C-alpha positions in Angstrom: 0.1 0.2 0.2 2.6 2.7 1.2 5.0 0.8 -1.4 6.5 -0.9 1.4 7.7 -5.3 1.3 5.6 -7.3 3.5 8.1 -9.3 5.0 7.1 -13.4 4.5 7.1 -13.5 8.2 3.9 -10.5 8.3 0.6 -11.0 7.8 -1.2 -7.0 8.1 -4.7 -8.5 9.1 -3.4 -10.7 12.0 0.1 -8.6 13.1 -2.4 -5.3 14.1 0.5 -3.4 13.1 -1.7 -1.6 10.0 -3.7 1.7 11.2 -5.9 3.2 8.9 -5.6 7.2 8.7 -8.0 9.2 7.8 -6.6 8.8 3.9 -6.9 5.3 4.2 -10.6 5.3 6.0 -11.6 7.9 2.8 -10.3 5.2 0.7 -11.8 2.6 2.2 -15.0 4.2 1.9 -14.9 5.8 -1.2 -14.0 2.6 -2.6 -15.4 -0.6 -1.0 -18.6 1.7 0.9 -17.2 0.7 4.4 -18.1 3.5 7.0 -16.2 3.8 10.2 -17.4 5.2 13.1 -15.6 6.5 15.5 -16.7 6.0 19.5 -14.8 8.7 22.5 -14.6 6.4 25.0 -14.6 8.0 28.2 -12.7 7.1 32.0 -15.5 3.8 33.1 -16.7 3.5 29.6 -17.2 0.2 28.4 -17.1 -0.7 24.4 -18.7 -3.7 23.0 -17.0 -5.0 19.6 -19.2 -7.7 18.4 -17.8 -10.3 16.9 -15.7 -10.4 13.7 -15.9 -6.7 13.6 -12.9 -5.1 12.7 -11.9 -2.6 15.1 -8.5 -0.1 15.4 -8.2 1.8 18.9 -6.3 5.3 19.1 -5.1 6.5 22.5 -5.4 9.6 22.6 -4.1 9.5 26.6 -1.9 7.1 28.5 -4.7 4.1 29.7 -4.7 0.6 30.6 -6.9 -1.8 28.6 -8.5 -4.3 29.9 -10.2 -7.0 26.9 -12.2 -9.8 27.5 -12.2 -12.6 24.8 -15.8 -14.0 24.8 -16.6 -16.9 22.7 -20.6 -18.4 21.7 -21.3 -21.7 20.9 -22.0 -20.9 17.5 -19.2 -19.2 16.6 -16.9 -21.9 18.5 -16.8 -23.3 14.5 -15.1 -19.3 13.4 -12.8 -19.7 16.2 -11.4 -22.5 15.1 -11.0 -21.3 12.0 -9.3 -18.3 12.7 -6.8 -21.1 14.7 -6.0 -22.7 11.4 -5.6 -19.4 9.9 -2.4 -18.8 12.5 -1.4 -22.3 12.1 0.0 -21.6 8.3 1.4 -18.4 10.1 5.7 -19.4 10.1 6.9 -20.4 13.7 8.4 -17.4 14.3 5.4 -15.4 13.5 4.3 -14.5 16.7 0.7 -15.6 16.6 1.7 -18.5 15.1 0.5 -20.1 19.1 -3.6 -21.0 19.5 -4.0 -17.6 22.6 -7.4 -18.4 22.3 -6.7 -21.6 23.2 -10.2 -23.0 21.4 -9.7 -26.5 22.0 -9.3 -26.0 25.2 -12.6 -24.4 25.4 -14.7 -26.6 23.5 -12.6 -30.1 25.3 -13.2 -28.6 28.6 -17.5 -27.6 27.4 -18.0 -30.9 26.7 -16.3 -32.3 29.4 -18.7 -30.1 31.9 -21.6 -31.0 29.7 -21.0 -35.3 30.1 -20.3 -34.5 33.9 -23.6 -32.4 34.1 -25.2 -35.2 31.8 -24.1 -38.4 33.9 -25.1 -36.2 37.3 -28.7 -36.1 35.9 -29.0 -40.0 34.8 -27.4 -41.0 38.4 -30.2 -38.7 39.7 -33.4 -39.4 37.3 -32.2 -43.4 38.3 -32.3 -42.8 42.4 -35.7 -40.9 41.6 -37.4 -44.0 40.0 -35.7 -46.8 42.7 -37.3 -44.4 45.5 
């Protein structure tokens, strides 16, 4: 975009290293109809960014960021797909590892569900025998 060659280990999207300035945002709108929105976040405000929504942050003052990722069951497949994209990055890339740990999330969710089902079956058996 700016005449720079990308290093083979770079990925402009997953690296989160490209900031769209006002000129690039205007081009994005003009060429693709994508309209950005600006949100000014003040102390104590919470901003919810929906899953899959592209966003960028520009801090106007010193701040501390606290982020919480949430994986809904409906989007677990999307997370697995993203994990596969990360796996195709070179092993030296900072996002090569599975930071979201989606496979662990699925494993523990299934383990908990099976445990609850077993407990429910035991409760039903004990109620039937009394």
